[in-house]
C-alpha positions as CSV (number, residue, x, y, z in Angstrom):
1,M,3.4,5.2,-14.2
2,V,3.3,8.8,-15.2
3,A,2.4,11.5,-12.7
4,R,1.6,15.2,-13.1
5,C,2.7,17.7,-10.5
6,D,-0.1,19.8,-9.0
7,F,2.2,22.8,-8.7
8,C,4.3,23.1,-11.8
9,K,2.1,20.8,-14.0
10,A,5.2,18.8,-15.2
11,E,4.6,15.2,-16.2
12,F,7.1,12.7,-15.1
13,E,7.7,9.0,-14.6
14,L,6.8,8.1,-11.0
15,R,9.8,7.0,-8.9
16,V,8.5,5.7,-5.5
17,L,10.8,6.4,-2.6
18,T,10.8,5.5,1.1
19,K,12.3,7.0,4.2
20,R,12.2,5.9,7.9
21,E,11.8,8.1,10.9
22,G,12.0,5.8,13.9
23,E,9.4,3.0,13.3
24,V,7.4,5.0,10.8
25,E,8.1,4.4,7.1
26,T,6.9,7.0,4.6
27,T,6.3,6.1,1.0
28,Y,6.5,9.2,-1.3
29,F,7.6,10.6,-4.6
30,I,9.1,13.9,-5.7
31,C,8.5,16.1,-8.8
32,P,11.9,16.2,-10.5
33,Q,11.2,19.7,-12.0
34,C,10.1,21.7,-8.9
35,G,11.0,19.3,-6.0
36,E,7.4,19.1,-4.6
37,E,7.2,16.0,-2.3
38,Y,4.0,13.9,-2.3
39,T,3.4,11.5,0.5
40,V,1.6,8.3,-0.6
41,C,1.3,6.7,2.8
42,R,2.9,6.1,6.2
43,T,3.2,2.7,7.8
44,N,4.2,1.4,11.2
45,P,5.5,-2.1,12.1
46,E,2.0,-3.5,12.6
47,L,0.8,-2.2,9.2
48,R,3.9,-3.6,7.4
49,K,3.4,-7.0,9.0
50,M,-0.2,-6.9,7.8
51,Q,0.9,-6.0,4.3
52,Q,3.2,-9.0,4.3
53,L,0.4,-11.3,5.5
54,I,-2.0,-10.0,2.9
55,E,0.6,-10.6,0.1
56,R,1.2,-14.2,1.3
57,R,-2.5,-14.9,1.5
58,R,-3.1,-13.3,-1.9
59,A,-0.5,-15.6,-3.4
60,W,-2.0,-18.6,-1.7
61,I,-5.5,-17.7,-3.0
62,I,-4.2,-17.4,-6.5
63,R,-2.6,-20.9,-6.3
64,A,-5.7,-22.4,-4.7
65,R,-7.9,-21.0,-7.4
66,G,-5.7,-22.6,-10.0
67,R,-6.1,-25.9,-8.3
68,E,-9.8,-25.2,-7.8
69,T,-9.4,-25.8,-4.0
70,L,-10.3,-22.4,-2.8
71,K,-13.0,-22.5,-0.1
72,P,-15.4,-19.5,0.1
73,E,-14.6,-19.1,3.8
74,Y,-10.9,-18.5,3.0
75,L,-11.8,-15.8,0.6
76,T,-14.2,-14.2,3.2
77,A,-11.4,-14.3,5.8
78,F,-9.0,-12.7,3.3
79,Q,-11.5,-9.9,2.5
80,E,-12.0,-9.2,6.2
81,L,-8.2,-9.0,6.7
82,V,-8.0,-6.5,3.9
83,R,-10.8,-4.4,5.4
84,E,-9.1,-4.4,8.8
85,Y,-5.8,-3.4,7.1
86,R,-7.5,-0.5,5.2
87,T,-9.2,0.7,8.4
88,K,-6.0,0.7,10.3
89,M,-4.1,2.3,7.4
90,N,-6.6,5.1,7.0
91,A,-6.6,5.8,10.8
92,F,-2.8,5.9,10.9
93,N,-2.7,8.2,7.9
94,G,-5.5,10.5,9.2
95,K,-7.9,9.5,6.5
96,G,-10.8,8.0,8.3
């Protein structure tokens, strides 16, 4: 993915990085031309656990759809989990 720096306007291939400060993990990238750092998001252990659960359930849903065994209530429960995750993620990152 190509990004454009808001400061120096350079275009560059996005290289996502992470760093940990205690239990908080920050996902970010840096403009290679001017060094400006862009934070994508911050997560805590609860959010990372929810991310893993969402990915496992997403894979299960894909398999179930392929076998035509996906019940609507499973999809509804998954959508609710994703909404809960987004709410918590936005609150943790000061966006909500």
